[in-house]
Phi, psi and omega in degrees: 000325180295320179299320180293322181294312184291322177299317181296323177294323177297320180296319180298320180291325178295316182296317179304315187291321178294321178291322179294322179296319179298318181276345180294324182291310178293327175298320179290322179298314180296316179298325182279320188255345182056228183286353176282002181297339181291351178283346183266129181302134179299323173306316183292322178292319177296313179300317182297318179296315180302311179306310180304315180294323178294316181298316179299315184297327182284328188261325187300313183299313180285348179270008168078029179291340192247017174276334178277173179239132187301326183294339184244025182310135183221181175300325177301317177296318179299318179300313179300320173297317180300313177302312183295316180295316180299314183290327179294315182290323178294315181300315180297316182298315180296318178294322179295320183288319180296317188282313184229010184055024174050042183297330183267356187246142180294149177296337181275357184297318177302324180289317179292326181292330178294314181292323179294313179294322177302315180290326181286327181273313185282323189302305184301323181297313183286331174292319180294322179291317182299316182295312183301313184294317180297318180301316180293323175295317182287337176287354178269121176287097184297336180294320179282343180045065181289156178087160181280132174290132183222156172254145177259136178255110185119119187251038180256197182298326180301316183298312183299316182297319181293317179300310181303315183291323179297320180292339177275352188257102181303142178059035182302150183285343183235149176232112187280119183255351180182171182226138175260143178241129186302311184265349177078014181290332184254009179298132183101342179265179182234150170241107182054044175075006178259121189286140170274111200271326187165194181266165176300329178293340179267011186303325183294316183293312175306317178297325180291321179291332175265021185304323182291335179221065188292124181298141179256347182212148170251132181241121182274116182261340184285125181280158176061034179295137179305129189302326178297316175296324178299317181294323178299312178307318179297319179292316180300311181296321182295321179301331180265359178077025182254150167271163181231140180223179181213159171271141178290343181137168181299338178294351179285343182272115188264068183292144179097334182245318181189181181236031178293129178244127178257116176253131185250155174297151169296126181268159183298329176303327175296328187270336188250347184298167177235170175305147181301127173294149173285119182247145172268080187297319176303323175298316180295319180298315180300325179295314190273314191307135177062025177239156174276123185239137177243136176237118175269151184064037186288347179271358181273183182294305182287317181299321184291321178292323177300313181299320181294310184292324179295315180300328181287344182266007172077049176286158176295325181200144180234133175251135182246117181246131171202151179270353177262120177305309187295315180295324181290316179304314182298310183293324179295320175301314181297311181296324179297324180287318192262343178219066189294337184274354179274125176293136181215158174225134175256125179242115175280092191214152178251125182298345174288343182265101183297326182292318180296313183292327172303320179296320181298312186292323181295323184281318186269326185053061185290144173269330179230133182234120177256110186263097179252352181292129181192161163265126194239346186277109187307310181295324179295310178295329179295329178272346184228069184299314185300311180304318178296320176294318183295323181274306191282334180256300182294317177303312176296326177293318179306310180299316181295313179297324181287329176298313177296317186295322189255015172067036172297150180278317181217139171242133180246115177267122179276115180243191191217153178296340179292346175282354179263124188039058188297138174248011178218166183297314182307306178303315182297318181291324174293326176296322178294318174300319173304307182305316186292316181296318177307307184295326175293323181292321180288337181265358185288158170271182187299327185255009182279175182292135175271144184238113180245138177249132175244123186247130174206175185268216186285145177255124179302128173083005177290158184301131175084358185275171190293326183295306172309325181291315176300319177302311179298317181294322176299314178302324183277358182090008177087185355283165171273135183256130178235133183291328182207146179293339181252005184290139177230155177213154172273144179226150164206161182287156177297317180296317182294318177303312185284331173297318180288328174299315179294324178293315175304321180299325181294339180277352186291335181264004181285145185293330189263013177271118181300143176292138179079004182288153180247124174281120183253121182279140173290111185264004185074208181272140174294148182250132174288127186297323178297323178293317180299319177300317180295320180292324179294324180295318180296320181295336176277004179077019180247173181249123179300137175074349175256299177276321181229128185267159175241124180255136174268112187254358181091153180295141177275162178301131178085357186271139179243165184291318185220162179232152184244153176264347177203156182278157179298335180274358180257104176284143184261142175234146174287159174240187178292345178249128183292341181273359184229128176243157182246120175270127182287148188288152165265122191289133174229136179290123185299318185290317179297314179297325179294320180294321179293320180293318180300320185293310183290329178288327172296320179291328179288326177294336175269004180060037182262089186298316186298313180298319183294319182298314179301311184290335177295323177298331178277331178280327182232085185308328180280355177291122176264095188285153178105182182284127179276130172257180187295325181291309183291331182291318179299322181291333184285000000 
């Protein structure tokens, strides 16, 4: 039914334009000749009018005049009208000159006709839009002042779009009373009659001026706002008792169907994010396109995002490996929905099982392998050392050995900053996996598989991470639990981490990439967890320590106060991407490493946690076994 209505409206607009084209010619002739129009034969006027209307009917439709909606008439519509009118007038003038040399018509008629037809086509569209907009504005009873009074942060195009959309929405949830400008360049001016009142730093003065109609919320309209400024806005809004929200982007405005506007809360990613890294997307496309790609741990946070982004780059086939049936089902279904043309295979397999993984490799014959499967939760692995060894060491070795055996081009090991000077079993086992892949990369021949390790810190929102924990605690009314007042962590978003993993992977084939090197992602500045907790409480519209408390519960087994991205013995070198650095390898003898791994894996198969822990200290000399307290963690 909606399609029929839209089609009928387009037909009405088309008929309107043809009618206007038909009357534009005699009207233009009358404007040019006045009472002398009688000197032109009436038959000639009628024939010329019919010809002009036929030309217009033939040209208007293919030139896209009816893709737009009159209520949203814009400069783009005016440009399309200009093109159509110009072509119509030129074709008409050419035909008339060829047929009759235009002997009865003044030479200035085409120019006059151009202006007349522009007015007849463009005028009704913009008048209609003006009437509709004005009708909605007048339809709002300003005495009742409906909607929540809000301030907008950002005096750009997004603010104008938001104001316009709000005014088109009867009974809108928001009433915009003013705009803030970051740099103050537009202060004193108006955006659709809404005043630009000042800068964020002048908020206290502005709020006093608006005391009679005090804003209750600040909406950030400017995209890509600096995280430092976003944190400052959060503090300023809290001091004034305002909540803060943001627009998700211009795509949130559903023009053409309705004017529903979705304003979202400011997310913790907005406070911790960094400017978008410059990515060489053609290189990423060249790496992935038309190749068979395998992702282990595909049901996890990083593995799942890897699968999504890889599928978007057009591999010939993608293999998804996970030991969780539900996680595997979920990511397989998602890839099927978003990339239905990409061949895919879902493998319910455990990387600890060499036979199962051998079957996966034999079936898919992957050219690229992204190894994201791992046990990553520090307290769990601390209590289950043997399981950590079996997954993070033996499982990684299984995948790496199969890459060599089946002729894969590149294997990318996803590692962690906890592998640097590890104070916990999880970090130590990941460091052994790094060492094994480094030794294989250094021992390869010219045509052998490259083994690349990519190391980064915490990912916002990943399963078991601090952000979802804080969200659950906030929903329950608190308190938020922090292990130590001084504990810090590096953070980046899942999307950003995976983009940089793919970018780092393109460097694996570069001639200047050292064998056995580790790609270290730029994580920005570390964040104090207690500051993160306070910011999340404020984002929820609450006051830290008053509405929601924060409890210091003490460091967990294996937890350290801060984390590092590279070891003192690893010198860092720049790469072609400023967000990725190359840590030179710490050399380990491959045969010695293999024997040590055999020994610790044998102990793990016997579920001997104590022996595994002891052997880890030999494999990773910097590993400080045992419960980390504040002193030992700081020393690490």
